[in-house]
C-alpha positions in Angstrom: 22.4 -7.3 48.4 24.5 -5.0 50.4 23.6 -7.0 53.5 26.0 -9.8 52.6 28.4 -7.8 50.5 29.7 -4.9 52.4 31.6 -3.4 49.5 29.6 -0.7 47.6 28.3 -1.8 44.3 30.1 0.0 41.4 27.9 0.2 38.4 29.6 1.3 35.3 27.1 2.6 32.7 28.3 2.4 29.2 27.5 5.4 27.0 24.8 4.9 24.4 27.4 5.5 21.7 29.7 2.7 22.9 26.8 0.3 23.1 25.7 1.1 19.6 29.1 0.8 18.0 29.9 -2.5 19.8 26.5 -4.1 19.0 26.0 -2.6 15.5 26.4 -5.9 13.8 24.0 -7.6 16.2 21.4 -4.9 15.8 21.6 -5.0 12.0 21.3 -8.8 12.0 18.2 -8.7 14.3 16.7 -6.0 12.2 17.1 -8.0 9.0 15.8 -11.1 10.7 12.7 -9.2 11.9 12.1 -7.8 8.4 12.3 -11.3 6.9 10.0 -12.8 9.5 7.4 -10.0 8.9 7.6 -10.3 5.1 7.0 -14.1 5.3 4.1 -13.5 7.6 2.2 -11.3 5.2 2.5 -11.8 1.5 0.8 -9.6 -1.0 -1.8 -11.2 -3.2 -1.5 -10.3 -6.9 -5.2 -10.4 -7.3 -5.8 -8.0 -4.4 -3.1 -5.6 -5.7 -4.8 -5.7 -9.2 -8.2 -5.0 -7.6 -6.9 -2.1 -5.6 -5.2 -0.6 -8.8 -8.4 -1.0 -10.8 -10.5 0.7 -8.0 -7.9 3.5 -7.9 -8.2 4.0 -11.7 -12.0 4.0 -11.5 -11.8 6.6 -8.8 -9.4 8.7 -10.8 -11.8 8.5 -13.8 -14.7 9.5 -11.6 -12.8 12.5 -10.2 -11.7 13.6 -13.7 -15.2 13.3 -15.1 -16.6 15.3 -12.2 -14.0 18.0 -12.7 -14.6 18.3 -16.5 -18.4 18.3 -16.2 -19.0 21.5 -14.4 -17.2 20.6 -11.2 -20.1 18.6 -9.9 -20.0 14.9 -8.9 -23.7 14.6 -9.8 -23.1 15.7 -13.4 -20.0 13.6 -13.7 -21.8 10.6 -12.4 -24.7 11.2 -14.8 -22.1 11.4 -17.7 -20.6 8.1 -16.6 -24.1 6.6 -16.4 -24.9 7.8 -19.9 -21.7 6.4 -21.2 -22.3 3.0 -19.6 -26.0 2.9 -20.5 -25.5 3.1 -24.2 -26.9 0.1 -26.0 -25.0 -1.6 -28.7 -27.7 -0.6 -31.2 -26.9 3.1 -30.5 -23.3 2.5 -31.3 -24.0 1.1 -34.7 -24.8 -2.1 -36.3 -22.3 -5.0 -36.1 -21.3 -6.3 -39.5 -19.3 -9.5 -39.5 -16.0 -9.5 -41.4 -16.1 -10.6 -45.0 -15.0 -14.2 -45.6 -15.4 -15.3 -42.0 
């Protein structure tokens, strides 16, 4: 608005270091507030975390089986299928405990 104000505008630009040191407390407070807001917005489900861990373990078992059975996923999958496909009769007869 130099039309009404005939004096030249003097703009003093603070250095970025000065702004950071003077507003460090405000920046830290805003950062912590943002973290708290985001954490309250998305909470972790224990059931979902358990499911993801179980899937990761199943994947690790599949990779290990594939690596130990000739380096082939097909042979590793076949080995897993054979292990899961065993009937209880092939594992042995169940005998109930004595006295119970």
